[in-house]
TORKOL-4160 file (C-alpha; in steps of 0.2 Angstrom, whole numbers, padded with zeros to 4 digits, m for minus):
149
<pt num="1" X="0001" Y="0000" Z="0001"/>
<pt num="2" X="0014" Y="0012" Z="0003"/>
<pt num="3" X="0018" Y="0011" Z="m0017"/>
<pt num="4" X="0002" Y="0018" Z="m0020"/>
<pt num="5" X="0003" Y="0036" Z="m0027"/>
<pt num="6" X="m0010" Y="0051" Z="m0028"/>
<pt num="7" X="m0016" Y="0045" Z="m0044"/>
<pt num="8" X="m0019" Y="0026" Z="m0040"/>
<pt num="9" X="m0027" Y="0031" Z="m0025"/>
<pt num="10" X="m0039" Y="0044" Z="m0035"/>
<pt num="11" X="m0041" Y="0030" Z="m0050"/>
<pt num="12" X="m0046" Y="0016" Z="m0036"/>
<pt num="13" X="m0058" Y="0028" Z="m0028"/>
<pt num="14" X="m0068" Y="0034" Z="m0045"/>
<pt num="15" X="m0068" Y="0015" Z="m0047"/>
<pt num="16" X="m0078" Y="0011" Z="m0031"/>
<pt num="17" X="m0089" Y="0027" Z="m0033"/>
<pt num="18" X="m0093" Y="0023" Z="m0050"/>
<pt num="19" X="m0099" Y="0004" Z="m0046"/>
<pt num="20" X="m0109" Y="0014" Z="m0032"/>
<pt num="21" X="m0115" Y="0026" Z="m0043"/>
<pt num="22" X="m0122" Y="0013" Z="m0055"/>
<pt num="23" X="m0133" Y="0004" Z="m0042"/>
<pt num="24" X="m0140" Y="0020" Z="m0036"/>
<pt num="25" X="m0154" Y="0031" Z="m0045"/>
<pt num="26" X="m0149" Y="0040" Z="m0061"/>
<pt num="27" X="m0167" Y="0045" Z="m0068"/>
<pt num="28" X="m0180" Y="0048" Z="m0055"/>
<pt num="29" X="m0181" Y="0030" Z="m0044"/>
<pt num="30" X="m0171" Y="0021" Z="m0059"/>
<pt num="31" X="m0154" Y="0017" Z="m0057"/>
<pt num="32" X="m0141" Y="0014" Z="m0071"/>
<pt num="33" X="m0141" Y="m0005" Z="m0071"/>
<pt num="34" X="m0159" Y="m0006" Z="m0074"/>
<pt num="35" X="m0160" Y="0007" Z="m0087"/>
<pt num="36" X="m0145" Y="0004" Z="m0099"/>
<pt num="37" X="m0141" Y="m0011" Z="m0108"/>
<pt num="38" X="m0123" Y="m0011" Z="m0114"/>
<pt num="39" X="m0117" Y="0004" Z="m0106"/>
<pt num="40" X="m0118" Y="0000" Z="m0090"/>
<pt num="41" X="m0108" Y="m0016" Z="m0091"/>
<pt num="42" X="m0094" Y="m0005" Z="m0101"/>
<pt num="43" X="m0094" Y="0006" Z="m0084"/>
<pt num="44" X="m0091" Y="m0008" Z="m0072"/>
<pt num="45" X="m0077" Y="m0014" Z="m0082"/>
<pt num="46" X="m0070" Y="0004" Z="m0081"/>
<pt num="47" X="m0071" Y="0002" Z="m0064"/>
<pt num="48" X="m0063" Y="m0014" Z="m0062"/>
<pt num="49" X="m0049" Y="m0006" Z="m0074"/>
<pt num="50" X="m0046" Y="0007" Z="m0061"/>
<pt num="51" X="m0046" Y="m0003" Z="m0046"/>
<pt num="52" X="m0035" Y="m0014" Z="m0055"/>
<pt num="53" X="m0022" Y="m0002" Z="m0058"/>
<pt num="54" X="m0020" Y="0002" Z="m0040"/>
<pt num="55" X="m0018" Y="m0018" Z="m0037"/>
<pt num="56" X="m0004" Y="m0019" Z="m0051"/>
<pt num="57" X="0005" Y="m0002" Z="m0044"/>
<pt num="58" X="0004" Y="m0011" Z="m0024"/>
<pt num="59" X="0011" Y="m0029" Z="m0032"/>
<pt num="60" X="0024" Y="m0026" Z="m0046"/>
<pt num="61" X="0042" Y="m0022" Z="m0044"/>
<pt num="62" X="0044" Y="m0016" Z="m0062"/>
<pt num="63" X="0034" Y="m0002" Z="m0069"/>
<pt num="64" X="0029" Y="m0010" Z="m0086"/>
<pt num="65" X="0012" Y="m0016" Z="m0082"/>
<pt num="66" X="0006" Y="m0001" Z="m0070"/>
<pt num="67" X="0012" Y="0011" Z="m0084"/>
<pt num="68" X="0002" Y="0000" Z="m0097"/>
<pt num="69" X="m0014" Y="0000" Z="m0085"/>
<pt num="70" X="m0012" Y="0018" Z="m0081"/>
<pt num="71" X="m0012" Y="0020" Z="m0102"/>
<pt num="72" X="m0029" Y="0009" Z="m0103"/>
<pt num="73" X="m0036" Y="0018" Z="m0088"/>
<pt num="74" X="m0034" Y="0036" Z="m0097"/>
<pt num="75" X="m0041" Y="0029" Z="m0113"/>
<pt num="76" X="m0055" Y="0021" Z="m0107"/>
<pt num="77" X="m0059" Y="0033" Z="m0095"/>
<pt num="78" X="m0062" Y="0045" Z="m0107"/>
<pt num="79" X="m0073" Y="0035" Z="m0116"/>
<pt num="80" X="m0082" Y="0033" Z="m0100"/>
<pt num="81" X="m0085" Y="0051" Z="m0097"/>
<pt num="82" X="m0092" Y="0054" Z="m0114"/>
<pt num="83" X="m0103" Y="0039" Z="m0111"/>
<pt num="84" X="m0109" Y="0045" Z="m0095"/>
<pt num="85" X="m0112" Y="0064" Z="m0103"/>
<pt num="86" X="m0119" Y="0056" Z="m0118"/>
<pt num="87" X="m0131" Y="0047" Z="m0107"/>
<pt num="88" X="m0135" Y="0063" Z="m0095"/>
<pt num="89" X="m0140" Y="0074" Z="m0111"/>
<pt num="90" X="m0149" Y="0060" Z="m0121"/>
<pt num="91" X="m0160" Y="0052" Z="m0109"/>
<pt num="92" X="m0164" Y="0033" Z="m0112"/>
<pt num="93" X="m0182" Y="0034" Z="m0109"/>
<pt num="94" X="m0194" Y="0050" Z="m0111"/>
<pt num="95" X="m0203" Y="0043" Z="m0095"/>
<pt num="96" X="m0187" Y="0041" Z="m0085"/>
<pt num="97" X="m0188" Y="0057" Z="m0075"/>
<pt num="98" X="m0176" Y="0070" Z="m0072"/>
<pt num="99" X="m0158" Y="0066" Z="m0068"/>
<pt num="100" X="m0154" Y="0060" Z="m0050"/>
<pt num="101" X="m0138" Y="0062" Z="m0039"/>
<pt num="102" X="m0132" Y="0045" Z="m0046"/>
<pt num="103" X="m0129" Y="0052" Z="m0064"/>
<pt num="104" X="m0118" Y="0065" Z="m0055"/>
<pt num="105" X="m0110" Y="0054" Z="m0045"/>
<pt num="106" X="m0106" Y="0043" Z="m0060"/>
<pt num="107" X="m0100" Y="0058" Z="m0071"/>
<pt num="108" X="m0087" Y="0063" Z="m0056"/>
<pt num="109" X="m0080" Y="0046" Z="m0053"/>
<pt num="110" X="m0076" Y="0043" Z="m0071"/>
<pt num="111" X="m0067" Y="0060" Z="m0072"/>
<pt num="112" X="m0058" Y="0055" Z="m0055"/>
<pt num="113" X="m0054" Y="0038" Z="m0066"/>
<pt num="114" X="m0046" Y="0046" Z="m0080"/>
<pt num="115" X="m0037" Y="0059" Z="m0069"/>
<pt num="116" X="m0029" Y="0048" Z="m0057"/>
<pt num="117" X="m0023" Y="0037" Z="m0073"/>
<pt num="118" X="m0016" Y="0052" Z="m0079"/>
<pt num="119" X="m0007" Y="0056" Z="m0062"/>
<pt num="120" X="m0004" Y="0038" Z="m0062"/>
<pt num="121" X="0007" Y="0039" Z="m0079"/>
<pt num="122" X="0014" Y="0056" Z="m0077"/>
<pt num="123" X="0022" Y="0053" Z="m0059"/>
<pt num="124" X="0038" Y="0042" Z="m0061"/>
<pt num="125" X="0044" Y="0041" Z="m0043"/>
<pt num="126" X="0037" Y="0027" Z="m0033"/>
<pt num="127" X="0039" Y="0025" Z="m0015"/>
<pt num="128" X="0045" Y="0011" Z="m0005"/>
<pt num="129" X="0056" Y="0004" Z="m0021"/>
<pt num="130" X="0073" Y="0007" Z="m0019"/>
<pt num="131" X="0083" Y="0017" Z="m0032"/>
<pt num="132" X="0091" Y="0009" Z="m0047"/>
<pt num="133" X="0110" Y="0008" Z="m0046"/>
<pt num="134" X="0120" Y="0021" Z="m0056"/>
<pt num="135" X="0126" Y="0015" Z="m0073"/>
<pt num="136" X="0145" Y="0012" Z="m0073"/>
<pt num="137" X="0152" Y="0026" Z="m0086"/>
<pt num="138" X="0166" Y="0019" Z="m0095"/>
<pt num="139" X="0173" Y="0029" Z="m0110"/>
<pt num="140" X="0170" Y="0024" Z="m0128"/>
<pt num="141" X="0184" Y="0012" Z="m0135"/>
<pt num="142" X="0188" Y="0026" Z="m0148"/>
<pt num="143" X="0192" Y="0038" Z="m0135"/>
<pt num="144" X="0201" Y="0024" Z="m0124"/>
<pt num="145" X="0213" Y="0021" Z="m0137"/>
<pt num="146" X="0219" Y="0040" Z="m0138"/>
<pt num="147" X="0219" Y="0042" Z="m0119"/>
<pt num="148" X="0235" Y="0046" Z="m0111"/>
<pt num="149" X="0242" Y="0034" Z="m0098"/>
């Protein structure tokens, strides 16, 4: 847990908040799960991906998997923001009612996931890992041939 940076914490919290928002009211008394057909599944997968970013950062010593997950979180997070905005502007049913707080929580959580993924990629320092050894600097062979003893 000490390896987690602000970006991973933000993405994981956004993932949990997105799962909570999907089960709560988005339109009057209708939840996102009962209203949407495909978008709710895509948003749930985005939430799992955001939480996976934090798990990978905490468990991996090499940066390859967390950076790859961060790139995916940012990319799919932007898609998630667009999907939520689309469903906030274009309600699925005319009788669905007005927007409820779950829709706003869904928008805030997808934004948090996207920003958290971006911060995760931007920050290269990982607390809890020892610094890498300094590389040994040697003169190039061409310079070594002309060097004075």
